[in-house]
C-alpha positions in Angstrom: 0.0 0.0 0.0 2.8 2.4 0.9 4.7 1.6 -2.4 1.5 2.3 -4.3 1.1 5.7 -2.6 4.8 6.5 -3.2 4.5 5.6 -6.9 1.4 7.8 -7.3 3.2 10.7 -5.7 6.2 10.2 -8.0 3.8 10.1 -11.0 2.1 13.3 -9.8 5.4 15.1 -9.4 6.6 13.9 -12.8 3.4 15.1 -14.5 3.7 18.5 -12.7 7.3 19.0 -13.9 6.3 18.0 -17.5 3.4 20.4 -17.5 5.5 23.2 -16.0 8.1 22.7 -18.8 5.3 22.6 -21.4 3.7 25.8 -20.2 7.0 27.7 -19.9 7.9 26.5 -23.5 4.5 27.8 -24.8 4.9 31.1 -23.0 8.5 31.5 -24.3 10.1 31.7 -20.9 11.8 28.4 -20.8 15.5 28.7 -20.0 16.4 26.1 -22.6 15.7 28.8 -25.2 18.8 30.6 -24.0 21.3 27.8 -24.3 24.4 29.3 -25.9 25.8 27.8 -29.2 28.7 28.8 -31.3 28.1 32.3 -32.7 26.3 33.6 -29.6 27.1 34.7 -26.1 24.8 35.8 -23.2 24.5 39.4 -22.1 24.1 40.6 -18.5 20.4 39.7 -18.6 21.2 36.1 -19.7 19.8 36.7 -23.2 21.5 35.5 -26.4 23.4 38.1 -28.3 25.6 37.7 -31.4 29.3 37.1 -30.9 30.5 39.0 -34.0 33.7 37.0 -34.7 32.1 33.6 -34.3 29.0 34.8 -36.3 31.3 35.5 -39.3 32.4 31.8 -39.2 28.8 30.6 -39.0 27.9 32.8 -42.0 30.9 31.4 -43.9 29.9 27.8 -43.2 26.4 28.5 -44.6 27.8 30.4 -47.6 30.4 27.7 -48.4 27.8 25.0 -48.4 25.5 26.9 -50.8 28.6 27.5 -53.0 28.8 23.7 -53.4 31.4 22.9 -50.8 30.9 19.5 -49.2 31.0 19.2 -45.4 34.5 17.7 -45.8 35.5 20.6 -48.0 34.2 23.1 -45.4 36.3 21.3 -42.7 39.4 21.5 -44.9 38.8 25.2 -45.6 38.4 25.9 -41.9 41.5 24.0 -40.9 43.5 26.7 -42.5 42.3 29.5 -40.3 39.5 28.7 -37.9 40.1 26.8 -34.6 37.4 24.6 -33.1 35.7 26.3 -30.1 37.0 23.7 -27.7 40.6 24.0 -28.9 40.8 21.0 -31.2 42.7 21.3 -34.5 39.8 20.2 -36.8 36.1 20.6 -36.9 34.1 17.4 -36.9 31.6 16.4 -39.6 28.9 16.3 -37.0 29.8 19.8 -35.8 29.4 21.3 -39.3 26.2 19.3 -39.9 24.8 20.5 -36.6 25.6 24.1 -37.5 23.9 23.8 -40.8 20.7 22.4 -39.3 20.4 24.5 -36.2 17.4 26.7 -36.5 18.7 28.9 -33.7 20.9 30.7 -36.2 17.7 32.3 -37.7 16.7 33.8 -34.4 14.0 31.2 -33.8 14.3 28.5 -31.1 12.6 25.2 -31.3 12.2 22.7 -28.4 11.0 19.2 -29.2 9.7 16.9 -26.6 7.1 14.1 -26.3 4.3 16.7 -26.3 5.3 18.2 -29.6 7.5 21.0 -30.9 7.5 24.5 -29.4 8.9 27.3 -31.6 9.7 30.7 -30.1 9.9 32.9 -33.2 12.3 35.9 -33.2 13.6 35.0 -29.8 16.9 36.7 -30.5 18.8 38.3 -33.4 19.5 35.8 -36.2 22.9 35.3 -37.7 21.5 34.1 -41.0 18.1 34.7 -42.7 15.3 32.2 -42.5 15.4 32.0 -46.4 19.1 31.0 -46.3 18.3 28.4 -43.7 15.5 26.9 -45.8 17.9 26.9 -48.8 20.4 24.9 -46.8 17.8 22.4 -45.8 16.7 22.0 -49.4 20.3 21.7 -50.6 21.1 19.0 -48.0 18.0 17.0 -49.0 18.9 17.2 -52.7 22.5 16.1 -52.0 21.5 13.2 -49.7 21.8 9.8 -51.3 18.9 8.5 -49.1 15.3 8.7 -50.1 12.0 7.5 -48.7 10.1 5.1 -50.9 6.3 5.0 -51.4 6.1 2.3 -48.7 7.8 4.6 -46.2 11.1 2.7 -46.1 14.5 4.3 -46.7 16.7 3.3 -49.5 19.8 4.6 -51.4 19.4 6.7 -54.5 20.9 5.5 -57.8 22.8 8.7 -58.0 25.4 10.4 -55.8 26.3 14.1 -55.4 29.9 15.1 -56.1 30.8 18.4 -54.7 34.1 18.4 -56.6 32.1 18.4 -59.8 29.0 20.2 -58.5 26.9 17.5 -60.2 25.3 14.1 -59.7 27.1 10.9 -60.7 24.9 8.0 -61.9 
C-alpha cells in the first residue's frame, strides 16, 4: 500500500514537472531557449546576443555549403584559419552538420519533446536569414543519397552528389 502511494506521488510530481516545462515553453520563458551555441554569447540579462567574430564563421559555413562545398570541403577550408571552439585542430563532420541544421541561427528557437514542438519565433537576433536556412535544408535534402520510398522505407538513391564536380554521378 505504501509503495502504491509513493508511486502515485512520483507520477504526480513527474506530471507537474512535465506540465511546467510545457507551459514555460508555450509562454516563451523556458531557460532552454537561452542555451548558448557557437556564434552567440549571453548578455548581462542572460539573453542571447551575437558574438561578431564567431558569427562570421557561421555565415561562412552556410555560404560555403551553398557554394557547393561539401562538409569535408568546409572542414578542410576551416583547418587553414579557424580553430574549433573547444581548442581542437579540426572541426568534426557532426559539428558542421549541426551548425547547418540549427534553427537557432535564424533567431527562432525550437524545443522538441514528447508533447510536440514549441517554436519561439524571433527569440533573439539571427545570424542568417530564414530564407538561407531553408535553402540549406533543401540543398542538404537534394545532396542526400537516401530517399524515402512510397512504402515509407528508406533506400539509397541510384545517383550520388559530387561536390568536386558540383553535379550528380549515376
